[in-house]
N, C-alpha and C positions, 0 to 999 in steps of 0.2 A: 284526271287523275288525282289531282294535288286535291280537286274540290272535294271530290268523295272522300278521301283522306281526312282532311278536315271536318268534314260533317259528320263524320262516325261514321261511313260506310264501310270503310275499313278499319277496325280498330287496331290499337297498338298492340305489336306482335303479330298480327298476320302475316303469312306467308303469302305472296304475291306470285301466284303462279302465271306465265307466260301465256299459256294459250288459254285459260280464263279469261285474262285482260283483250286477248286479240279478240274474243267473242264480244265482251262487253260492251267494248268502244268501238269493233268493226274497223280492228286497226289490224296491219301486218305485224309480222313480229318482228323486223327492221324496228317500225314506229315506235313499237313498246319498247324494246330495248334500248332505244334514245328517249324515249321520255322516262324510264326507268334509271338510267343514268342521270339525267338532268336533276329529277327528284333525289338521288342522293347525292349530288352535288350541294342541292338546298336544306339537306339532312331532314328530308321527309321520309326517306326509306333508307334502310342500310342493304347493303351487297355484301353476303357473307362469300366467299369462294368456294365453287366448287357445292353451292347448295342453292343460291338465288338470292331473292330480296324479299326484306319483311321491312313492315311498317315500324318505323323508328320509336322507341320507347321512352320520352324522356323520363327522367328520374325525376324525384320532387326539389333539388337542389338547380335542374338545370327551368325546368318550369317556374319555378320563384326568381329565379334570376330575370331570365326573359320578361317577366312580369314586369321588376324594379327597372327594367331599362327601357319597358314601354310606359312607364308613368313618369321616368324622367322626360323621357322626349315627347310623350304626346300632351303632358303638361308645358312644356316649353312652349309648346306652339299656340296655347291657347290666348296669349295678348294679340298675335296676330290673327287670331281667326274672329276673336272679337272686333279686329279692327274692319275685317273683310266683312262681314253679316250682312247682309241684306235681308229685304221683304223677302225674295223670291226665294233664297236659301232657307229662309227659316218653313216655308209653305212647303218646301220641297221635302226638307226634313221632317215637318209634323207629316206626310202623305206616307213617308216611308216609315217611322215608327209608329203609324195605327197601322199600316199593313202588316208590321210584326206583330203588334197585337193580335189584331185578328187571325192569324194564322196560327196565335198560342190555342185558340179553341177550335180551330178548323184546318191548318195545315198539319204536311210530315215534318219529320226533322230535318230533313233535307231543306224544307222551303222555308222553315224558320230560322234555319242556318244562312242561306241565303237573302235572306230579308234581315237576317241583323248584318250582312257583310254589305250588302248595297248600303246600309243606313251609315255605316261608320266610313265607307267609303266617300260618300257625299259628306260629309262631317268633316274629311282630312282635306277634300277641294277647297275647304277656306283659308288652308294653310299655304300661301305662296312659296313656301321654301320646298320646292320638289327634290331634292336629296333627301330632307328631314321625312318625307313623305313616303320616297322608295324605302328607307330604311323602316320606319314603322310597319309598311306594306310586309317586308320580308320576314320581321320579326312576329307577325301575325300569323304568318305561314308557318313558320316553324314552333309557333305553341302549341298548345293540347289543344283539342277540336273539341268545340265548344260543347256538342250532345254528348261526348264520351266523358269531359272530365268536369265542364263548365256546369252544364244545365241537370244537376243529377236528380233536382224535384222540382215539380211543377211550382213550386214556391218560387225557385230561384229564379226560371226561366222570366213569368211574373214581376219580378225585383228589376230583372235585367230591362223589361217592357218600360217601368216605370221610371227606372233611371235614364233612358232615351228620352223621354218628355222632359225629364227635370234637368238634362242637359241643354235641352231645346229654350226652355223658360230662362235657364242661367244666362245662353246667348242673347236671349232677347232683351232681358236686364242688362246687358254689359256688365256682367256679376264674375268676374275672371277668379276670384277667390271661390265662389262657390262650382265653377266648372270646372275648375282644378281638383276641389274635394271630391264631385263628384264622378270625375272621368278617374281616379285615384280609387276609389271604391269600385267602381265599376270595373276595371282592370283585374285589381285584385279578387274580386268575386268577395268581398266582406259586407257586412250589413252596412245599411246606410241612414242615418237618422232621419226621421221625418222633418225635423227641424233643418235640414239642409237644402228641403223644397224652395226653390226662389219662384218668388209672384214675381210678373213682367213688372207689375209698378215700381219694383226696387230697383234705383236706377245707381249701381255700385260700380265701383271699377277696380276694387282689390289689387 
């Protein structure tokens, strides 16, 4: 259910009818209620007494502040990620980035979302601080869903795909400054100048 909310299957403000959820997830009423209560604790849904549950809709301030915190944490992890990067990590990340780009042309929004999450979770494995990873993962879950709010145009989805590859190039070049700039633009969904692209031959440590 959390995955479907984040993928935009249930859009912000949607009321979640328990009987429909039972059928969709082949679950008992107790299981559905327990799941909704857990999602309410994570602030993915809101419970309104005597009415039920609906998908939580972040206001602009909340969404912006979550992005700001993610930028602080994820850019803070860059140095340790670069220290830990191995050739096998780069290979894995390139495969995941390629799959995301392929799905832009052939996949559903849900498949694109899952491929995007797979790339970012693999990227986070490079950070040895598990508590930082846990906090970032929780924040990603609370933020606005990608299809619903971030990928409003095909151009934005394609830009995300290019930024994934730029992150990998920055990791390969051990260019911490470039990786921080790319991550910041990627999280905030802002335009990223082509001049930020990093060539593997560049060996900077920024």
